[in-house]
C-alpha angles and dihedrals in degrees: 000000000000090000091063095043098082091051091051091047092050091057095046118108120228111264094202124229113340122242095248130135118253088252092054092047091053091047089055092050092049090048089052090053091049091051090050090051089052088060102260117149122245092252092050092052090047091052094047093051096035094236134120123274089237090059092052090048091049092050091049091051092046090053091051092050102041112007124232091326088067089063092064116112120258111234117232108246093216126224120325110258114253091219122051120234091258091049091051091051090048090049091051091051092048092049093049091048092047092048091051088055091054094250103159140043112197138006101257095049089043091056091048092051091047090052090050092048092051090050093051098040102039104016090237124131121213126185110250092239090059096057093081090054091047090052091050091050088052088054094246122140135178094250093055094046090046091055088051089053098258110125141326115295119260093240089293094299123128118239087239088074094046118105120217120207122207 
């Protein structure tokens, strides 16, 4: 059976990154290193763990360079924010000032006007459905803006608990 295995493996397509938690991925990398220390070949470890030989080789090299800590997962940084930190602070100040002047009536029109303002001030376009999340990340909620005179309260709930559907 082992004789046929390399041929089967050669014809396999890459499945991409598995849907495993970071903890499970690290556990798999550590297991690969243990198997290598027990004397297994790279291809044997790859077959046992159902990964590519190049992954096992990369994990072995990482261990040699940085020890077990090098086998930790690298978190994805996420997308780069469209607004810088200073622009977000400026936006927050403008929204609080605008709300205190009674500048908006209801939530949907408020989100539309915020999106327009961001486009004009910072030349950045946000999808309308994202504005609520942006407001939550700025620490703004309907109750606070209502008390400043902005728009009617959302039945006493903060925007941070509001779900937006796309």
